[in-house]
C-alpha positions in Angstrom: -28.6 40.5 51.1 -25.7 42.5 49.7 -22.7 41.3 47.7 -19.2 42.8 47.3 -19.0 44.1 43.8 -16.3 46.4 42.3 -19.1 48.4 40.5 -21.1 48.9 43.8 -21.4 51.8 46.2 -18.3 52.6 48.2 -18.7 52.2 51.9 -16.6 51.9 55.1 -17.2 49.2 57.6 -17.9 50.6 61.1 -19.0 47.5 62.9 -19.0 43.7 62.3 -21.1 41.1 64.2 -21.0 37.4 63.5 -24.5 36.0 63.4 -23.8 32.3 62.6 -25.4 32.1 59.1 -24.3 35.6 58.1 -22.1 38.5 59.0 -23.9 41.7 60.0 -22.1 44.9 59.1 -22.8 48.6 59.9 -21.4 50.6 56.9 -21.4 54.2 55.9 -21.0 55.8 52.5 -18.9 58.9 51.7 -22.1 61.0 51.7 -22.8 59.9 55.3 -25.6 57.4 54.5 -25.5 54.5 57.0 -26.8 51.0 56.4 -26.9 47.7 58.2 -26.1 44.9 55.7 -25.8 41.2 55.8 -23.0 39.3 54.0 -22.4 35.6 53.7 -20.5 34.1 56.7 -17.2 33.8 54.7 -16.9 37.5 54.4 -13.7 38.8 56.1 -14.7 42.5 56.2 -13.5 44.2 59.3 -14.1 47.7 60.8 -12.2 50.3 58.9 -12.2 48.3 55.6 -13.5 50.0 52.5 -15.9 47.9 50.4 -18.0 48.3 47.3 -21.5 46.8 47.8 -24.5 46.1 45.6 -27.9 44.9 46.7 -29.2 41.4 45.7 -32.9 41.0 45.6 -35.5 43.1 47.4 -34.4 45.7 50.1 -36.2 47.2 53.1 -35.2 50.7 54.0 -36.2 52.2 57.3 -35.3 55.8 58.2 -33.4 56.3 61.4 -35.3 57.8 64.3 -33.1 60.8 65.3 -35.5 61.9 68.0 -33.9 59.7 70.7 
């Protein structure tokens, strides 16, 4: 999970999907790095919003397959 944190990495929300127990966001940093992150259901982040995020706990990172 991720948390909104003023000291975190700056990202822009590109997509939001409500998943019942969480909100799934597609975000992109200023350097172009893209992530899919989960936030608690109460998050009101919308596409176009700028956030600062930090990771909570363990993370899985999977490189994008750009061959398709």
